[in-house]
C-alpha positions in Angstrom: 24.5 56.9 -0.4 26.5 54.3 0.9 23.8 54.3 4.2 20.9 53.9 1.4 22.8 51.0 -0.2 23.2 49.3 2.9 19.8 49.8 4.1 18.2 48.3 0.8 20.3 45.5 1.1 19.7 44.7 4.7 16.1 45.0 3.8 16.4 42.5 0.9 18.3 40.2 3.0 15.7 40.3 5.5 12.7 39.7 2.9 14.9 36.6 1.7 15.5 35.1 5.2 11.9 35.4 6.1 10.9 33.7 2.7 13.7 31.0 3.2 12.6 30.4 6.8 8.8 30.6 5.7 9.2 27.9 3.0 11.7 25.9 5.2 9.4 26.0 8.3 6.5 25.0 6.3 8.2 22.0 5.1 9.4 21.0 8.8 5.8 21.2 10.1 4.9 19.2 7.2 7.1 16.7 8.1 5.8 16.7 11.6 2.2 16.6 10.6 2.8 13.9 8.0 4.3 11.5 10.6 1.1 11.8 12.6 -1.3 11.7 9.6 0.3 8.6 8.2 0.6 6.7 11.8 -3.1 7.7 11.9 -4.3 6.3 8.2 -1.8 3.1 8.4 -3.2 2.3 11.8 -6.8 2.5 11.1 -8.8 -0.7 10.8 -10.5 -1.4 7.4 -13.7 -1.3 9.3 -12.8 2.2 11.0 -11.3 3.7 7.9 -14.5 3.9 5.8 -17.6 2.1 7.3 -19.6 2.3 3.9 -17.2 0.4 1.7 -16.4 -2.0 4.5 -20.2 -2.8 4.7 -20.3 -3.3 1.1 -17.1 -5.5 0.9 -18.5 -7.6 3.8 -22.0 -8.0 2.1 -20.5 -9.1 -1.3 -18.0 -11.6 0.5 -20.7 -13.1 2.4 -23.4 -13.2 0.0 -21.8 -13.2 -3.5 -18.2 -15.2 -2.9 -19.3 -17.2 0.0 -21.8 -19.6 -2.1 -19.0 -19.9 -4.8 -16.5 -20.7 -2.1 -18.8 -23.4 -0.6 -18.8 -25.2 -3.8 -15.2 -25.1 -4.1 -15.1 -26.6 -0.6 -17.4 -29.3 -1.6 -14.7 -30.3 -4.5 -11.8 -29.9 -2.4 -13.4 -32.4 0.2 -14.6 -34.7 -2.2 -11.0 -35.1 -3.7 -9.6 -35.4 -0.4 -11.8 -38.3 0.3 -10.9 -39.8 -3.2 -7.1 -39.2 -2.5 -7.3 -40.9 1.2 -8.8 -44.0 -0.3 -6.5 -44.3 -3.3 -3.7 -43.9 -1.2 -4.3 -46.9 1.0 -3.7 -49.5 -1.5 -6.7 -49.2 -3.6 -9.1 -50.0 -0.9 -7.2 -53.1 0.5 -6.0 -51.1 3.6 -9.0 -49.1 4.6 -9.1 -48.0 8.2 -12.3 -46.6 10.1 -10.3 -43.9 11.5 -9.7 -42.0 8.4 -13.4 -41.1 7.8 -13.2 -39.9 11.3 -10.3 -37.8 10.2 -11.8 -36.8 7.1 -15.2 -35.9 8.9 -12.6 -33.8 11.2 -11.1 -32.1 8.5 -14.2 -31.1 6.6 -15.6 -29.7 10.0 -12.4 -27.7 10.4 -12.9 -26.6 6.6 -16.4 -25.4 7.4 -15.8 -23.6 10.4 -13.0 -21.7 8.6 -15.0 -20.7 5.6 -17.7 -19.6 7.9 -15.5 -17.3 9.7 -13.2 -16.4 6.8 -14.1 -12.5 7.1 -13.6 -12.3 10.8 -10.3 -14.1 10.6 -9.2 -11.6 7.8 -10.1 -8.8 9.9 -8.1 -10.3 13.0 -5.0 -10.2 10.7 -5.5 -6.4 10.4 -6.6 -5.7 14.0 -3.1 -7.4 15.1 -1.1 -5.2 12.4 -3.0 -2.1 13.5 -1.9 -2.8 17.3 1.5 -2.8 16.1 1.3 0.4 13.9 -0.2 2.2 16.7 2.3 1.3 19.3 5.0 2.3 16.7 3.1 5.4 16.0 3.0 6.8 19.5 6.8 6.2 19.9 7.9 7.6 16.4 5.8 10.8 16.5 7.5 11.6 19.9 11.0 11.9 18.6 11.0 13.5 15.4 9.5 16.7 15.9 11.6 19.7 14.6 11.8 22.1 17.4 12.0 25.9 17.3 15.4 25.8 18.7 16.6 24.1 15.4 15.0 26.6 13.3 16.3 29.7 15.1 19.9 28.2 14.6 19.4 27.9 10.8 17.7 31.7 11.0 21.2 32.8 12.5 23.2 30.9 9.6 21.0 32.5 6.9 21.4 36.2 8.4 25.1 35.9 8.2 24.9 35.3 4.5 25.4 37.8 1.6 22.5 38.7 -0.8 23.3 36.6 -3.8 23.4 33.2 -2.1 20.4 34.0 -0.2 18.6 34.8 -3.5 19.8 31.3 -4.7 18.7 29.6 -1.5 15.2 31.4 -1.7 14.6 30.0 -5.3 15.5 26.5 -4.0 13.6 26.5 -1.1 10.7 27.3 -3.4 11.2 24.4 -5.6 11.1 22.2 -2.2 7.3 23.4 -1.7 6.6 22.1 -5.2 8.6 18.6 -4.3 6.8 18.0 -1.0 3.4 18.8 -2.6 4.4 15.6 -5.2 5.6 13.8 -2.2 2.0 14.4 -0.6 0.7 13.0 -3.6 2.8 9.9 -3.6 1.9 9.2 0.0 -1.8 9.7 -0.4 -1.7 7.3 -3.4 0.4 4.8 -1.4 -1.6 4.7 1.7 -5.1 4.9 0.2 -4.0 2.6 -2.3 -3.0 -0.1 0.3 -6.6 0.2 1.8 -8.2 -0.4 -1.4 -6.1 -3.6 -1.8 -7.1 -4.5 1.6 -10.7 -4.5 0.7 -10.1 -6.4 -2.4 -8.3 -9.2 -0.8 -10.9 -9.1 1.7 -13.9 -9.4 -0.8 -12.5 -12.6 -2.4 -11.1 -14.1 0.7 -13.5 -17.2 1.1 -12.4 -18.8 -2.1 -8.8 -19.2 -1.4 -9.6 -20.3 2.2 -11.7 -22.9 1.2 -8.7 -24.9 -0.3 -6.2 -24.6 3.1 -7.3 -28.2 4.2 -6.2 -30.0 1.3 -2.3 -30.6 1.0 -2.1 -30.5 -3.1 -4.4 -27.6 -3.7 -3.9 -25.8 -0.3 -1.0 -23.8 -1.8 -3.5 -21.1 -3.0 -5.1 -20.4 0.4 -1.5 -20.5 2.0 -0.2 -17.9 -0.4 -3.5 -15.8 0.1 -2.9 -16.0 3.9 0.8 -15.0 3.3 -0.3 -11.8 0.9 -2.7 -10.6 3.5 0.1 -10.7 6.3 2.1 -8.5 3.7 -0.4 -6.0 3.1 -1.3 -5.8 6.7 2.4 -5.2 8.0 3.4 -3.0 5.0 1.8 0.0 7.3 4.4 -0.7 9.7 7.0 -0.6 6.9 5.5 2.7 5.6 5.4 4.1 8.9 9.1 3.6 9.6 10.0 5.0 6.1 8.4 8.2 7.2 9.9 8.0 10.6 13.3 7.7 8.9 12.7 10.7 6.6 11.6 12.9 9.5 14.9 12.0 11.6 16.9 12.8 8.6 15.1 16.2 8.0 15.3 17.1 11.5 19.2 16.9 11.1 19.0 19.1 7.8 18.1 22.1 10.4 21.0 21.9 12.5 23.5 21.1 9.7 25.4 24.1 9.5 25.3 24.3 5.7 21.9 26.0 4.4 22.8 25.4 0.8 23.7 21.8 1.7 20.6 21.5 3.7 18.1 22.3 0.7 19.5 19.8 -1.4 19.9 17.2 1.1 16.0 17.9 1.7 15.2 17.2 -2.1 17.5 14.1 -2.1 15.8 12.8 1.3 12.1 13.5 -0.2 12.9 11.5 -3.6 14.5 8.9 -1.4 11.1 8.9 0.8 9.0 8.3 -2.4 11.3 5.6 -3.6 11.2 3.4 -0.2 7.6 4.1 -0.2 6.9 2.3 -3.5 9.2 -0.5 -2.2 7.4 -1.2 1.0 4.6 -3.4 -1.1 7.2 -5.6 -2.5 9.5 -5.7 0.6 6.5 -6.7 2.7 5.8 -9.8 0.1 9.4 -10.8 0.3 9.6 -11.0 3.9 6.4 -12.9 4.3 7.1 -15.2 1.0 4.1 -14.2 -0.8 3.7 -14.2 -4.6 
């Protein structure tokens, strides 16, 4: 009878160990895949992310918004000319060079406005190059190897039936939490790209004001917001890389129970930090 009881106990332990390893193995595989997937998503330029949406946004910007920006630029340059004349002692100190200066500023403003969409895309090309370089480095240093999983399996095999049952239920909870994390990552990564398209669609209007000292704060703040959204992708990648390294250490922690709850805590922490990347990027670049 003892032999039969021991056999059933060992059989149940084997099932639970296999179930826990399956749950955790899927989690660690998900972490490895997540790093590469996010590196690809945040490193993709707006033009390559969705060609149809990009074409629509460019057409709207150049055919609908640009004419309005042209009227804004006309007002800005007239205001600039009046301001230059008034500042020279109400026409008493007029110099010829100031009109050449105004013509030059107008020429530069028209050139900037005519190439606004190319300037915006150039910002994201620079950010994309940074993210791609970082993505190759991060993906190669965060993989959870099979040796780590073997160490964890040996620790689980040495545990009793009761603790293994509790660990199995906890590891099942992790699968649900990881699914929720994937949804959060999807919303943040794709939401960032939608924000990029929205910023690009209205780019000509704030860019039409950059040459004026008083009104130019609109254009300057827009450009800072553009940099913040562009480099937010790098911060997202760093957050996921830190998460991957922390999960990597769980596999060899020597405490399966602690590993389960540490993984839950790290997952919640990742979701929190991903939401903070947008405000952090804006604070770094001084965008409102």
